[in-house]
N, C-alpha and C positions, 0 to 999 in steps of 0.2 A: 651723712651728706645731706645737705639741704635740698629738698624737692621743690623746684620752682613751678611745678605744675599746679593748676588750680585744684581745689578739692573735687570739683566735678570730674576733671580729667583723671585724677587719681582713682576715683571710684570706678570710672569706666575701664581704666587699665586693670584694676583688681577684678572687676567682673569678667573682662576679657580673658584674663589668665585662668579664672575659675572655669569659664566655659571651655577653654582649651584643654584643661585637665580633665573635665567631665567627658569631653569628646574623645580624648585619648584613652580614658578608662573604658568608655563604651566601645570604642574600636577594638581595644584589647579583649574585652569580653566577647565581642562578636567573632574575632579571630579565634579565640579559644573555643568558643562553641562550635565554630565551623570545623576546627581541627578535631575536636572530640566527636563531632557528628561524622566526619569522614572516617575516623578510626573505628567508630561504632559500626558504620556501614561496612567497612572492610572486614571487621571481625564477624559480622553477621554473614557476609558473603563467604568467608572462609569456613565458618561452621556449616553453612548450607552445602558447600562443596564437599566437606568431610562426610556429611550425612549422605549425600548422593553417592560418593565413592563407596561408603560402607554398604549402601543398598545394592550397588552394582556388584560388589564382591559377594554379597549374600546370594543374589540372584544367579551369579555365575557358579557358585558352589552348588546351589540347588540344581542348576541346569546340567552341570558336569558330573553330578553324583548319579551313577547308574543304578538300575534296579539289580539287586543281587540275585544270583541263581538260587533255586530252592535246594534243599538237602539232597533230594533225589537227582537233580540235575548235576550237582557237584560230584556225586558219586559216579554218575555216568561219565563226566568229564575226566575224572581221575582214571577211570578204567580205560577210556579211549586214549589218553596220553601215555598210558603205561605200555601200549603196543604201537608198533609202527603202522603207518597208514594215515589217510586223511581224517581229520577231526572236524566235525561240524557242531553247531550249536544244538544242544539237546532240547532246547525249548522251541526253536523255530526252524532249525535246520539251516540257518544262515552261516555265512563265513565268519571265522574267528580271526582276530588279530591278537598278536602277542606283544606285550611290552618287553622292555629290557630286563634281562635276568639280574637279580640282586641277591646278595648273600645275606642270609639270616641264620647266624650260627653255622651249623654244619650243612644246612639245606640251602638250595637255590630256589628262590621264589620269583614269580613273574605274574603280571596282570593279564588276564584273558578277557577280551571284549568281543561281543557279538555285534557285527555291523547291522544285522537285520533288526533285532529287538532291543538292542542297547544294553542287555544284561552284562554283568561283569563279575569276576571273581579273582581271588588271589590263590594261585595253586603252587605247590612245592614240587620241585624235581620234574617239571614237564620235559618230555623228550624233544618236543618241537622247538625249533630255533628260528630266528629271523636271519635271512641270508641275502647278501647283496651280490648280484651276479653282474660282472663287468666284462663284456665281450662285444667286439665290433660285429662279428658275424651273427646274424639272426639264428642260424642253425645251431650254433653253440649255445646261445641263450635259451633257445627252445628246448634243447636236449637237457640242459641243466635244470630248467624250470620244471619240466615234466617229471624228472626224477625226484627233485626236492619237494615239489608240491604234492606228488603222489605219496611221499612219506609224511605228509602233514606239516611240512615246514612252510613258513611265510617267505615269499621270494620278492625281492625288489631288484629291478633290472636297470642297467645303464649301458648304452652303446659306446660310451666314451670314457676314458679313464679320468679325465678332468671332471666330467659330470658326476662320475661315481664318487670321486673324492668329496665333492660338494654335498652329495646325497648322504655320505657317511657322516660328514661334519654336522649336517642338519639333524639326522636321526641315526645314531650309531646302530649297527646290527651286530649280531653275535658272531657271524662268520662272513668272510668276503671271498668269493671266487673271482679270480682275475685271469683273463686270457692275456698272457704276458706278451704275445706277439701282436696284440691289437694296436692299431695306429690311432692317432687322435692328438689331443693337446699334449699328452705325455705318454711315454711307453710304460710297460708293466713294471719295469725295475724302478723307474722314477716314482710311479704310483705307490709301490710298496715302501720306498724310502720315505716319502712324504707322510704316508699314512702312519707308519711306525714311529716317525719322529713326533707327530702330533698326538698320536694315540698309542702308547707303548703296549697297551693291553689288547690291541686289535689282533684278531686271529685271521690270518690270510692263507688261502689255499691257491697256489698258482697252477695254471693249466697251460700246456703247450705240447706241440708235437715233437717228434724226434728231430734233433738238429743234424745238420750235415757235418761231415768230418772237418770242415774248415772253419766252423763257427763255434762260439762258446755256447754251452747249454744254458738257455735262459732260466730253466728251473733251478739250476745250481746257483745262478746269480741271485734270484729272488730268495732262495733258501738261505743264502748268506746274508741277505738283508733282513731276515726275520720271518719269512713265511714258515708256517708250522706244518704245511703239507703240500704235496705236489701230485698232479695227475697228468698222465700222458694221453694225448689224443691219438686214436679214438679211445674213448673210455666206455665203461659199462656202468650200469646202475649200482652194482656192488662197489665199484671203485669210488663213486661219488658218496655213497652212504658211509663207506668206511672212512673216507676223508672227513666227513662231518663228525663221525664219532671220535676220530683222533683229534680234530680241532677243538671239539667241545671238551675234551679231556675227561 
């Protein structure tokens, strides 16, 4: 096709197209460099976040790693747990907390921590257990706490069955004592039903007085729902400790 433009106009058009191509190429390079720069900055930020997370985890492990008991203290702890009665830290005399029991072969192990000095150890076959006491009446909670704490067990209390269920879901205990006649968000039978449904391995001991001739025995109801032990009010220290031994199996 014949181009009617003058040679000067043709040269200007050619130069204009060249400039447009150069500008487009330059813009593409700038966009590519910007994209690569953004990706590079994002990668650097992610690597920095990973390094910071790893540092936090290392610091948490160092902070959460307790000082172990000495061999002499371990021997004292084993001897103390082998007998009934309160057990205190052999290093500082502080209060001890017990972790959940775990099976290791034929033995049952648990972690023992001192609140005072922060020392810890893993012991086998400790007789002390963690007990959740659920009772509306403070006198019942006090009586159970006195007997259980005097035998060296760790006691967690709740005045309401609904609160007790939340407490068990948060930190499960070895045994649960429930006053089945306690009022609140739910009765004792409903508490046992929900607890056993969510935690089939839960060990529940129900507590109640003698029923009248016209009412159903609540201990029989909870026993049918999965309670492993029952105690009649008023109870003795021997009754409570015997129920702990039976529930512990």
